[in-house]
KELUM-991821 format. One line per 4 residues: number of its first residue (from 1); for each residue x, y, z of N, C-alpha, C. Coordinates in nm, 2 decimals. Each point is the difference from the previous one (the first is absolute). Last residue first. Example, Ala and Ser with C-alpha at 12.3 -4.5 7.8 and 13.67 -1.06 7.14 Angstrom:
<sites>
2> 1.28/-0.22/0.71/0.09/0.11/0.00/-0.08/0.11/0.08 | 0.03/-0.57/-0.01/-0.09/0.12/0.00/0.09/0.12/0.00
</sites>
This chain:
<sites>
246> 2.73/-1.49/-1.85/0.06/-0.10/0.08/-0.10/-0.09/0.07 | -0.03/0.35/-0.37/-0.01/-0.14/-0.03/0.09/-0.08/0.12 | -0.09/0.49/-0.03/0.13/-0.04/-0.03/-0.01/-0.17/-0.03 | -0.41/0.25/0.12/0.07/0.07/-0.13/0.14/-0.05/-0.02
242> -0.22/-0.17/0.38/-0.07/-0.06/-0.14/0.07/0.08/-0.12 | 0.18/0.12/0.43/0.04/-0.14/-0.03/-0.08/-0.06/-0.13 | -0.10/0.43/0.16/0.15/-0.01/-0.02/0.01/-0.14/-0.07 | -0.42/0.07/0.20/0.02/0.08/-0.12/0.13/-0.01/-0.05
238> -0.10/-0.16/0.43/-0.04/-0.10/-0.12/0.01/0.07/-0.13 | 0.13/0.26/0.34/0.11/-0.12/0.02/-0.08/-0.08/-0.14 | -0.25/0.39/0.11/0.13/0.02/-0.07/0.08/-0.11/0.00 | -0.36/-0.08/0.26/-0.05/0.01/-0.14/0.10/0.04/-0.06
234> 0.07/-0.05/0.44/-0.01/-0.10/-0.05/-0.04/0.00/-0.19 | 0.03/0.40/0.28/0.14/-0.05/-0.02/0.00/-0.13/-0.06 | -0.45/0.16/0.16/0.09/0.09/-0.16/0.14/-0.05/-0.03 | -0.20/-0.17/0.40/-0.10/-0.04/-0.11/0.07/0.05/-0.15
230> 0.17/0.18/0.41/0.06/-0.16/-0.01/-0.08/-0.06/-0.13 | -0.13/0.44/0.16/0.15/0.00/-0.05/0.03/-0.15/-0.03 | -0.44/0.07/0.18/0.04/0.10/-0.11/0.14/-0.02/-0.07 | -0.19/-0.26/0.38/-0.12/0.01/-0.08/0.05/0.10/-0.13
226> 0.30/-0.07/0.37/-0.03/-0.13/-0.06/-0.13/0.01/-0.11 | 0.19/0.38/0.19/0.10/-0.05/-0.06/-0.04/-0.15/-0.05 | -0.29/0.23/0.30/-0.01/0.07/-0.14/0.10/-0.05/-0.12 | -0.04/-0.17/0.46/-0.10/-0.05/-0.08/0.01/0.07/-0.13
222> 0.32/0.15/0.29/0.03/-0.14/-0.04/-0.13/-0.05/-0.08 | -0.05/0.41/0.20/0.12/0.00/-0.09/0.02/-0.14/-0.06 | -0.32/0.04/0.36/-0.06/0.06/-0.15/0.09/0.00/-0.10 | 0.17/-0.13/0.43/-0.08/-0.09/-0.05/-0.07/0.03/-0.14
218> 0.28/0.31/0.24/0.05/-0.09/-0.06/-0.06/-0.12/-0.08 | -0.23/0.33/0.25/0.03/0.06/-0.12/0.09/-0.11/-0.08 | -0.14/-0.11/0.44/-0.14/-0.01/-0.10/0.07/0.07/-0.12 | 0.29/0.01/0.35/-0.01/-0.16/-0.03/-0.15/0.02/-0.13
214> 0.14/0.39/0.19/0.09/-0.05/-0.06/-0.01/-0.10/-0.06 | -0.31/0.14/0.32/0.00/0.10/-0.14/0.10/-0.08/-0.08 | 0.02/-0.15/0.43/-0.12/-0.06/-0.07/-0.01/0.07/-0.13 | 0.33/0.20/0.24/0.02/-0.15/-0.03/-0.08/-0.07/-0.08
210> -0.10/0.43/0.20/0.09/0.01/-0.11/0.05/-0.14/-0.04 | -0.26/0.02/0.37/-0.05/0.02/-0.08/0.05/0.03/-0.15 | 0.25/-0.09/0.42/-0.09/-0.11/-0.07/-0.08/0.01/-0.11 | 0.24/0.37/0.19/0.09/-0.10/-0.08/-0.07/-0.10/-0.03
206> -0.25/0.30/0.26/0.05/0.04/-0.14/0.09/-0.09/-0.06 | -0.12/-0.11/0.41/-0.09/-0.02/-0.06/-0.01/0.05/-0.13 | 0.37/0.08/0.29/-0.02/-0.15/-0.03/-0.12/-0.02/-0.06 | 0.04/0.41/0.14/0.13/-0.01/-0.10/-0.02/-0.15/-0.04
202> -0.26/0.15/0.36/-0.06/0.05/-0.15/0.10/-0.03/-0.11 | 0.10/-0.14/0.47/-0.10/-0.08/-0.08/-0.04/0.05/-0.11 | 0.39/0.04/0.34/-0.04/0.10/-0.13/-0.08/-0.08/-0.06 | 0.18/-0.17/0.38/-0.06/0.12/0.05/-0.02/0.09/-0.13
198> -0.03/-0.55/-0.02/0.08/0.12/0.02/-0.06/0.13/0.05 | -0.07/-0.60/0.02/-0.07/0.15/0.01/0.11/0.10/-0.01 | 0.15/-0.47/-0.17/-0.06/0.06/0.12/-0.05/0.16/-0.02 | 0.06/-0.41/-0.42/0.06/0.11/0.08/-0.08/0.07/0.11
194> -0.13/-0.39/-0.25/0.12/-0.03/0.11/0.07/0.13/0.03 | -0.42/-0.05/-0.32/0.01/-0.12/0.10/0.10/0.00/0.12 | -0.06/0.33/-0.37/-0.13/-0.01/0.05/0.00/-0.10/0.12 | 0.44/0.10/-0.25/-0.06/0.12/0.07/-0.16/-0.04/0.10
190> 0.20/-0.33/-0.29/0.08/0.03/0.11/-0.05/0.11/0.08 | -0.21/-0.11/-0.40/-0.03/-0.08/0.11/0.11/0.04/0.12 | 0.06/0.21/-0.39/-0.14/0.06/0.06/-0.02/-0.09/0.10 | 0.36/-0.13/-0.22/0.03/0.13/0.05/-0.10/0.06/0.07
186> -0.03/-0.38/-0.29/0.05/-0.04/0.13/0.03/0.12/0.07 | -0.16/0.07/-0.40/-0.10/-0.06/0.08/0.03/-0.07/0.13 | 0.31/0.18/-0.33/-0.09/0.11/0.04/-0.10/-0.05/0.10 | 0.29/-0.32/-0.21/0.06/0.08/0.09/-0.10/0.13/0.05
182> -0.17/-0.27/-0.32/0.02/-0.10/0.13/0.07/0.09/0.10 | 0.00/0.17/-0.45/-0.15/0.00/0.08/0.00/-0.06/0.12 | 0.40/-0.02/-0.27/-0.04/0.16/0.06/-0.12/-0.01/0.05 | 0.10/-0.41/-0.18/0.08/0.01/0.11/-0.02/0.15/0.05
178> -0.21/-0.13/-0.43/-0.02/-0.05/0.13/0.04/0.02/0.13 | 0.08/0.12/-0.48/-0.05/0.10/0.10/-0.03/-0.04/0.14 | 0.17/-0.23/-0.44/0.11/0.09/0.08/-0.06/0.08/0.10 | -0.20/-0.30/-0.36/0.00/-0.05/0.13/0.10/0.08/0.08
174> -0.07/0.09/-0.46/-0.13/0.00/0.08/0.00/-0.06/0.12 | 0.37/0.02/-0.32/-0.01/0.13/0.09/-0.17/-0.01/0.08 | 0.14/-0.35/-0.28/0.10/0.00/0.11/-0.04/0.12/0.09 | -0.20/-0.03/-0.43/-0.07/-0.10/0.09/0.09/0.00/0.15
170> 0.15/0.19/-0.43/-0.08/0.10/0.08/-0.06/-0.08/0.11 | 0.40/-0.27/-0.25/-0.13/0.08/-0.03/-0.05/0.09/0.11 | 0.45/-0.25/-0.13/-0.04/0.08/0.11/-0.13/0.08/-0.04 | 0.21/-0.31/-0.29/0.03/-0.05/0.13/-0.05/0.08/0.12
166> -0.14/0.10/-0.46/-0.01/-0.14/0.02/0.05/-0.07/0.15 | 0.06/0.47/-0.15/-0.14/-0.03/-0.01/-0.04/-0.14/0.05 | 0.47/0.11/-0.07/-0.07/0.07/0.14/-0.13/-0.04/0.01 | 0.21/-0.09/-0.41/0.03/-0.09/0.11/-0.06/0.04/0.12
162> -0.05/0.30/-0.36/-0.09/-0.15/0.00/0.04/-0.07/0.08 | 0.25/0.38/0.00/-0.13/0.02/0.06/-0.10/-0.12/-0.02 | 0.44/-0.01/-0.17/0.01/0.02/0.15/-0.14/0.00/0.06 | 0.08/0.01/-0.47/0.00/-0.12/0.03/-0.01/-0.02/0.16
158> -0.20/0.45/-0.25/0.13/-0.08/0.04/-0.02/-0.15/0.05 | -0.32/0.31/-0.33/0.01/-0.04/0.14/0.14/-0.09/0.01 | -0.31/0.37/-0.33/0.14/-0.05/0.05/-0.01/-0.04/0.11 | -0.35/0.21/-0.22/0.01/-0.10/-0.09/0.13/-0.06/0.04
154> -0.21/0.40/0.22/0.13/0.01/-0.11/0.00/-0.13/-0.09 | -0.34/0.06/0.35/-0.02/0.10/-0.08/0.12/-0.01/-0.10 | 0.01/-0.35/0.29/-0.15/-0.02/-0.07/0.01/0.14/-0.10 | 0.36/0.00/0.31/0.00/-0.13/-0.08/-0.11/-0.01/-0.10
150> -0.03/0.31/0.36/0.08/0.04/-0.09/0.03/-0.10/-0.13 | -0.26/-0.12/0.40/-0.07/0.08/-0.07/0.09/0.07/-0.12 | 0.23/-0.26/0.31/-0.12/-0.08/-0.08/-0.08/0.10/-0.09 | 0.32/0.17/0.30/0.05/-0.05/-0.15/-0.09/-0.09/-0.06
146> -0.16/0.22/0.41/0.05/0.08/-0.11/0.04/-0.05/-0.14 | -0.04/-0.27/0.38/-0.14/0.04/-0.04/0.01/0.08/-0.11 | 0.38/-0.10/0.25/-0.04/-0.11/-0.10/-0.14/0.03/-0.05 | 0.19/0.35/0.28/0.08/-0.03/-0.13/-0.06/-0.10/-0.09
142> -0.19/0.00/0.45/-0.05/0.10/-0.09/0.09/0.02/-0.14 | 0.13/-0.32/0.33/-0.11/-0.04/-0.04/-0.08/0.10/-0.10 | 0.43/0.04/0.24/0.00/-0.11/-0.09/-0.13/-0.02/-0.08 | 0.14/0.37/0.29/0.13/-0.02/-0.09/-0.02/-0.11/-0.07
138> -0.36/0.16/0.27/0.04/0.11/-0.06/0.11/-0.03/-0.10 | -0.16/-0.31/0.31/-0.10/0.03/-0.09/0.04/0.08/-0.10 | 0.27/-0.05/0.38/0.01/-0.14/-0.11/-0.11/0.02/-0.11 | 0.01/0.32/0.35/0.11/0.00/-0.05/0.01/-0.09/-0.13
134> -0.35/-0.03/0.30/-0.03/0.11/-0.09/0.14/0.02/-0.09 | 0.04/-0.30/0.35/-0.11/-0.04/-0.07/-0.03/0.09/-0.12 | 0.28/0.12/0.35/0.08/-0.10/-0.09/-0.12/-0.04/-0.08 | -0.15/0.29/0.32/0.10/0.09/-0.10/0.06/-0.11/-0.10
130> -0.26/-0.21/0.35/-0.10/0.07/-0.12/0.10/0.08/-0.11 | 0.21/-0.21/0.39/-0.06/-0.10/-0.09/-0.09/0.06/-0.13 | 0.19/0.30/0.34/0.09/-0.06/-0.06/-0.06/-0.10/-0.09 | -0.30/0.14/0.30/0.04/0.14/-0.10/0.11/-0.06/-0.08
126> -0.13/-0.30/0.36/-0.09/0.03/-0.11/0.04/0.08/-0.12 | 0.26/0.00/0.39/0.03/-0.11/-0.09/-0.10/0.00/-0.12 | -0.06/0.31/0.33/0.11/0.03/-0.09/0.05/-0.11/-0.09 | -0.35/-0.06/0.31/-0.04/0.08/-0.11/0.11/0.03/-0.10
122> 0.08/-0.24/0.40/-0.07/-0.08/-0.10/-0.05/0.10/-0.12 | 0.24/0.20/0.35/0.10/-0.08/-0.07/-0.10/-0.08/-0.11 | -0.23/0.26/0.31/0.06/0.09/-0.10/0.10/-0.08/-0.08 | -0.23/-0.24/0.35/-0.07/0.07/-0.11/0.05/0.09/-0.10
118> 0.24/-0.11/0.38/-0.03/-0.12/-0.10/-0.07/0.02/-0.10 | 0.06/0.33/0.30/0.12/-0.03/-0.07/-0.02/-0.11/-0.09 | -0.33/0.06/0.30/-0.01/0.11/-0.12/0.13/-0.01/-0.08 | 0.00/-0.26/0.41/-0.12/-0.03/-0.10/0.00/0.08/-0.14
114> 0.29/0.09/0.35/0.05/-0.10/-0.06/-0.11/-0.03/-0.08 | -0.10/0.33/0.27/0.09/0.03/-0.11/0.04/-0.09/-0.05 | -0.30/0.02/0.37/-0.04/-0.04/-0.14/0.08/0.02/-0.10 | 0.09/0.08/0.45/-0.06/-0.15/0.01/-0.04/-0.02/-0.13
110> 0.15/0.46/0.10/0.11/-0.13/0.00/-0.04/-0.13/-0.02 | -0.31/0.38/-0.22/0.06/-0.02/0.15/0.11/-0.12/-0.02 | -0.14/0.30/-0.42/-0.04/-0.12/0.05/0.08/-0.01/0.14 | -0.04/0.36/-0.36/-0.06/0.03/0.12/-0.02/-0.14/0.09
106> 0.27/0.03/-0.41/0.02/0.11/0.09/-0.08/0.01/0.12 | -0.08/-0.33/-0.33/0.13/-0.01/0.07/0.03/0.10/0.09 | -0.38/0.07/-0.26/-0.04/-0.11/0.10/0.15/-0.04/0.07 | 0.01/0.29/-0.36/-0.05/0.07/0.12/-0.05/-0.09/0.10
102> 0.19/-0.19/-0.39/0.10/0.08/0.07/-0.08/0.07/0.11 | -0.28/-0.23/-0.27/0.09/-0.09/0.07/0.11/0.08/0.07 | -0.27/0.25/-0.28/-0.08/-0.06/0.11/0.08/-0.08/0.11 | 0.21/0.13/-0.44/-0.04/0.12/0.10/-0.06/-0.06/0.11
98> 0.06/-0.29/-0.35/0.11/0.01/0.09/-0.01/0.10/0.11 | -0.36/-0.04/-0.32/0.00/-0.11/0.10/0.12/0.03/0.10 | 0.01/0.27/-0.37/-0.12/0.01/0.08/-0.01/-0.10/0.13 | 0.31/-0.07/-0.36/0.04/0.11/0.08/-0.09/0.05/0.11
94> -0.13/-0.31/-0.35/0.08/-0.05/0.10/0.06/0.10/0.10 | -0.30/0.10/-0.34/-0.07/-0.06/0.11/0.10/-0.05/0.09 | 0.18/0.28/-0.35/-0.11/0.07/0.07/-0.07/-0.10/0.10 | 0.38/-0.11/-0.28/0.05/0.16/0.01/-0.12/0.06/0.10
90> -0.03/-0.46/-0.15/0.16/0.03/0.04/0.00/0.14/0.07 | -0.40/-0.17/-0.25/0.03/-0.05/0.11/0.11/0.03/0.09 | -0.08/0.20/-0.40/-0.09/0.06/0.10/0.00/-0.08/0.11 | 0.27/-0.12/-0.36/0.04/0.13/0.07/-0.08/0.06/0.09
86> -0.14/-0.39/-0.27/0.12/-0.02/0.10/0.03/0.10/0.06 | -0.31/0.08/-0.32/-0.05/-0.06/0.12/0.10/-0.03/0.11 | 0.13/0.15/-0.43/-0.06/0.12/0.08/-0.05/-0.08/0.14 | 0.15/-0.29/-0.34/0.11/0.07/0.09/-0.04/0.10/0.06
82> -0.35/-0.21/-0.22/0.07/-0.09/0.11/0.11/0.06/0.06 | -0.18/0.23/-0.40/-0.10/-0.01/0.12/0.03/-0.07/0.14 | 0.28/-0.02/-0.44/-0.03/0.13/0.08/-0.07/0.01/0.12 | -0.01/-0.39/-0.24/0.13/0.01/0.06/0.00/0.15/0.07
78> -0.35/-0.05/-0.29/-0.02/-0.09/0.12/0.10/-0.01/0.09 | 0.03/0.23/-0.41/-0.09/0.06/0.11/-0.02/-0.07/0.11 | 0.25/-0.19/-0.35/0.08/0.13/0.05/-0.08/0.05/0.10 | -0.16/-0.35/-0.26/0.04/-0.03/0.13/0.10/0.11/0.06
74> -0.46/0.10/-0.28/0.13/-0.06/-0.03/0.05/-0.03/0.13 | -0.53/-0.03/-0.13/0.10/0.10/0.06/0.14/-0.07/0.00 | -0.42/-0.21/-0.16/-0.02/0.14/-0.03/0.11/0.09/0.06 | -0.07/-0.49/0.02/0.06/0.03/-0.09/-0.03/0.17/-0.03
70> -0.21/-0.26/0.32/0.12/-0.03/0.03/0.10/0.07/-0.12 | -0.54/-0.02/0.07/0.09/0.13/-0.03/0.15/-0.02/0.04 | -0.41/-0.33/0.07/0.01/0.05/-0.14/0.10/0.13/-0.02 | -0.05/-0.23/0.46/-0.02/-0.11/-0.13/0.05/0.06/-0.13
66> 0.04/0.16/0.53/0.02/0.04/-0.12/0.01/-0.09/-0.13 | -0.23/0.00/0.51/0.10/-0.07/-0.07/0.02/0.04/-0.14 | -0.24/0.06/0.56/0.04/0.06/-0.18/0.12/-0.06/-0.04 | -0.17/-0.05/0.45/-0.07/-0.09/-0.10/0.04/0.05/-0.12
62> 0.10/0.23/0.39/0.09/-0.12/0.00/-0.05/-0.09/-0.11 | -0.02/0.55/-0.02/-0.08/-0.12/0.02/0.09/-0.12/0.01 | 0.21/0.44/-0.02/-0.15/0.02/0.06/-0.06/-0.11/0.02 | 0.40/0.00/-0.21/0.02/0.04/0.13/-0.13/0.00/0.08
58> -0.01/-0.08/-0.45/0.07/-0.12/0.05/0.03/0.01/0.16 | -0.16/0.35/-0.32/-0.12/-0.06/0.04/0.07/-0.15/0.08 | 0.29/0.35/-0.11/-0.10/0.06/0.08/-0.10/-0.11/0.04 | 0.34/-0.10/-0.32/0.04/0.00/0.11/-0.12/0.06/0.11
54> -0.10/-0.03/-0.46/0.03/-0.13/0.07/0.04/0.02/0.11 | -0.05/0.39/-0.21/-0.14/-0.06/0.06/0.01/-0.15/0.03 | 0.38/0.24/-0.14/-0.03/0.07/0.09/-0.14/-0.05/0.07 | 0.18/-0.15/-0.43/0.06/-0.05/0.11/-0.04/0.06/0.13
50> -0.19/0.17/-0.39/-0.02/-0.15/0.02/0.07/-0.06/0.13 | 0.10/0.44/-0.13/-0.14/0.00/0.07/-0.02/-0.16/0.00 | 0.45/0.31/0.04/-0.04/-0.12/-0.09/-0.14/-0.04/0.04 | 0.23/0.50/0.08/-0.03/-0.14/0.05/-0.07/-0.10/-0.08
46> 0.09/0.53/-0.01/0.10/-0.11/-0.08/-0.01/-0.13/0.06 | -0.24/0.39/0.18/0.13/-0.04/0.04/0.09/-0.09/-0.09 | -0.43/0.17/-0.15/0.06/0.12/0.07/0.13/-0.09/0.04 | -0.28/-0.33/-0.12/0.04/0.09/-0.13/0.07/0.14/0.04
42> -0.20/-0.26/0.36/0.11/-0.08/-0.08/0.06/0.07/-0.13 | -0.39/0.19/0.21/0.11/0.00/0.12/0.14/-0.08/-0.08 | -0.43/-0.04/-0.22/0.06/0.16/0.00/0.12/0.00/0.06 | -0.22/-0.42/0.02/0.08/0.03/-0.13/0.05/0.14/-0.01
38> -0.25/-0.11/0.41/0.13/-0.07/-0.01/0.08/-0.01/-0.14 | -0.35/0.42/0.13/-0.01/-0.16/-0.03/0.15/-0.03/0.02 | -0.15/0.47/0.21/0.05/-0.07/-0.11/-0.04/-0.13/0.00 | -0.08/0.39/0.31/-0.13/-0.10/-0.06/0.06/-0.07/-0.12
34> 0.34/0.20/0.36/-0.13/0.08/-0.06/-0.09/-0.12/-0.02 | 0.45/-0.07/0.18/-0.04/-0.05/-0.12/-0.11/0.06/-0.08 | 0.35/0.02/0.41/-0.04/0.11/-0.07/-0.07/-0.04/-0.16 | 0.40/-0.28/0.26/-0.13/0.06/0.04/-0.03/0.13/-0.07
30> 0.36/-0.31/-0.24/-0.01/0.05/0.14/-0.16/0.04/0.03 | 0.35/-0.36/-0.29/-0.12/0.08/-0.01/-0.05/0.04/0.14 | 0.38/-0.30/-0.17/0.03/0.15/-0.01/-0.13/0.10/-0.01 | 0.02/-0.50/0.07/-0.01/0.04/-0.13/0.05/0.15/-0.04
26> -0.05/-0.20/0.44/0.11/-0.06/-0.08/0.02/0.02/-0.12 | -0.36/0.16/0.26/0.11/0.07/0.01/0.11/-0.06/-0.06 | -0.40/-0.24/0.02/0.00/0.09/-0.09/0.13/0.10/0.01 | -0.07/-0.33/0.34/0.03/-0.07/-0.14/0.01/0.10/-0.11
22> -0.09/0.16/0.44/0.14/-0.03/-0.01/0.01/-0.08/-0.14 | -0.46/0.09/0.11/0.07/0.14/-0.03/0.18/-0.05/-0.02 | -0.37/-0.31/0.09/0.05/-0.02/-0.13/0.09/0.14/-0.03 | -0.27/-0.12/0.40/0.12/-0.08/0.01/0.09/0.01/-0.15
18> -0.44/0.19/0.10/0.10/0.08/0.02/0.13/-0.06/0.00 | -0.47/-0.07/-0.23/0.07/-0.09/0.07/0.15/0.09/0.01 | -0.41/0.21/-0.13/-0.05/-0.14/0.01/0.09/-0.11/0.07 | 0.12/0.48/-0.11/-0.12/-0.02/0.12/-0.04/-0.13/0.03
14> 0.32/0.06/-0.35/0.05/0.01/0.14/-0.11/0.00/0.10 | -0.13/-0.01/-0.45/0.07/-0.13/0.03/0.08/0.02/0.13 | -0.25/0.36/-0.16/-0.08/-0.08/0.05/0.07/-0.15/0.03 | 0.23/0.35/-0.21/-0.03/0.06/0.12/-0.09/-0.11/0.10
10> 0.11/-0.04/-0.47/0.11/-0.05/0.08/-0.04/0.03/0.13 | -0.36/-0.12/-0.34/0.08/0.12/0.03/0.10/-0.05/0.11 | -0.16/-0.30/-0.43/-0.03/0.01/0.15/0.07/0.15/0.06 | 0.00/-0.22/-0.47/-0.07/0.10/0.03/-0.04/0.02/0.15
6> 0.27/-0.36/-0.16/0.09/0.13/-0.05/-0.10/0.12/0.04 | -0.07/-0.41/0.31/0.00/0.01/-0.13/0.08/0.13/-0.05 | -0.10/-0.35/0.44/0.03/0.12/-0.04/0.02/-0.01/-0.14 | -0.13/-0.37/0.25/-0.06/0.09/0.08/0.02/0.14/-0.08
2> -0.03/-0.52/-0.20/0.08/0.12/0.02/-0.07/0.13/0.07 | 0.00/-0.60/0.01/-0.08/0.13/0.02/0.09/0.11/-0.02
</sites>
């Protein structure tokens, strides 16, 4: 089911689902929509309309699956969005969470200092993992996707790329998010179940809220990759292999 179309008013999108606001901002679209439609805003900001709609609907509804529009956008548009999403996590969400942990660390009484220190260490490890994960995608996966599209457009595919398609298809990438999701869930459980009462309850509650929001955002991001990115790349892989008779 498609919730938003090109004729939907951008302001009404936010009023209907405010959690889409950071998604929209990753396209460089800022507030002040007036009464303009999605199509008008995308035209004004030079944003790929079909891809924008796919992302918007994928994040809005867990049941949305873009069956008919996978060919409507280029790989470079997709890679640009994912890179911006990585920047949002690392430069906005993660520092915001670290801020609450640091405030809890500073306010912790002696009997809780060790517990908060463990929490801080746990999140630092998660941060390292997510930085590594994003780095691997940007160094290996994204160039692979762009190479597939370039091979089709230029009618020129290197033997190395053909070997990579057969040996390391995008399916491997499908299974790379599970450890990040587990660690985030473990951190929430650590706070809810085992962290003793603190004298900075507001910061602790804000931290927990931020972790829940990050978890939901990561889940949406993963679902978008599974429903939009991976089917798109599988299609490119198949077309390259068929074109070159492999």
